[in-house]
N, C-alpha and C positions, 0 to 999 in steps of 0.2 A: 504494500500500500503504498503511495507515493503522499506527502505531507503537504506537495506543495511548496515547498521552501527552496526559494531561488540560492545561488552560490555564488558569493561577490567575483568580481574581479582582481579584487584583493588578495583572496585565495591561490588564485588560478595562475598571478602571480609572481606570490611570496613561494610555492610551488617549484615553478620552474626555475627560481635560483637556486633554491636547497638543489633543486634533479637536475639541471646543467652545470652550472655557476658555480656550488659550493658554498652559496655565502653566508647560509645560515645552518645552525643543527637542528632546529628541528620550530614548528610553528603549533600553537594552540588554537583552534579555531572555536567559536561559540556562535546560538541561533538570535540573529539582533531579533527583538520584538516578533521572535515565531514567525516572521518569515523570510530572512534571510544568514544564511551561513558568511561568517566574517572571519578577522584574524584577528585575532586575541593579546597573543604575547607572540613577538619570534626571540628565540634562543640564538645567541653568538655561535661562530663555529665552532670554539674549546666550549663551548658548552657540556656539563655534563648531564648523565642521564637523570640525577637525584631534580637537575634543577628542572627539569624537563617534568618530572609527575608531580613538585609543588607545585608548579603552572598550570597543569592539568585539575591540580585542585584547592585553587586561589579562590573558587569562587563559592567555594564553600562544602558542604558534605550533603546539601542538598541541589548541587548543580550536575550537570551534565557537560561534556565538552569533546571534542573531538581533536588526537594527537597527530600529527604526522612527526616521523623520527628519521632521522639518518645516520642507522645502526651500524656501527665498525667492530669488527671482532676478526679473529684470524680463523684459518682452516686449515687441516691440514688433511691432504686425500692420502688414502690406503694406500701403503707400498710405496711413499714419496717419504722423504726426509727435512722438507722446507715448508713450510706455512706460508699461507697465500694471506691477506690482507682482503675483507669483503666487507662489503657495503651493501646494505639493503634499506631499499624505505618502507618502514608500513606505519598503516594509521590507527589511529586505535580509537574505537570510541567506548568511550571513560561515562559508565551512569551506574554509579555506588548506588547501592540498595536502599542509602538514606533517600533518595531525589525522592521528587514525590511522580507517582506515577505518570498523571500528565506527561510532566516534560520526557521522563522514558521513555513511552510512546515517541515524542514528541524528535530527541533523539535518534530512536531507535529509524521509524521510518523516513528519516530523511538523510541516512545515512548512504544510502546508494546513488542519492542526487551529489554527493562530495566525491563520491566513492566514481562517476560516471566521470565527474570534472577532472579528475586528477589523475592521467591517463601513467601509468607506468610503476604504479605503486605494488613492490612484490609481495606484504603482504597485511592481511587485513584483522585485526585483533579487537576483539570484545571483552572488555575488562567492567569486573564490577567492585571489583576491592585490590587492595593492594598487594595480595598475593600474584592475583593474576596479571599486574600491571608491572611487578617486577621487574628488573632486571635478568633475571637468571632465566625466570620465565618466558620473556619474549626472548632471550637468545634462544632459545630449548625452539621454540615455535621458530626463528630462523634457519637453524641450523638443521629442523628437519626437515629442509624443503633444500640442502643442499644437498651433490653427488656425493656417495662415497666415495 
């Protein structure tokens, strides 16, 4: 079910700056006035994953957000001795259990609109608490898509 929420040009521009130009590490999106997905926070290229999680939760326990993160990790292929650096873009839908049902429904029904406008994201993650959004949990999900 689509919510009729649109995606602002700022979202697409910031996404391209992360994907192509590597200008930022992450961006946090929010739905403005139940009508449009817009940029809330942009993280510096040297920002940490913890900063990303803090910005995702900045709105408080009753707020949902979307977050896009350019995740880097090292990957070692089987049968080789050298590890390679991998980068994967993931888009997270952050809807804590403490958010109101109406807000959760709005964010979950609008997630597709954001997915469609940000072409090239490698992984979509839905998180309702910090255990699902933790760096370890995310890395595990991203590594699951690597070839062994």
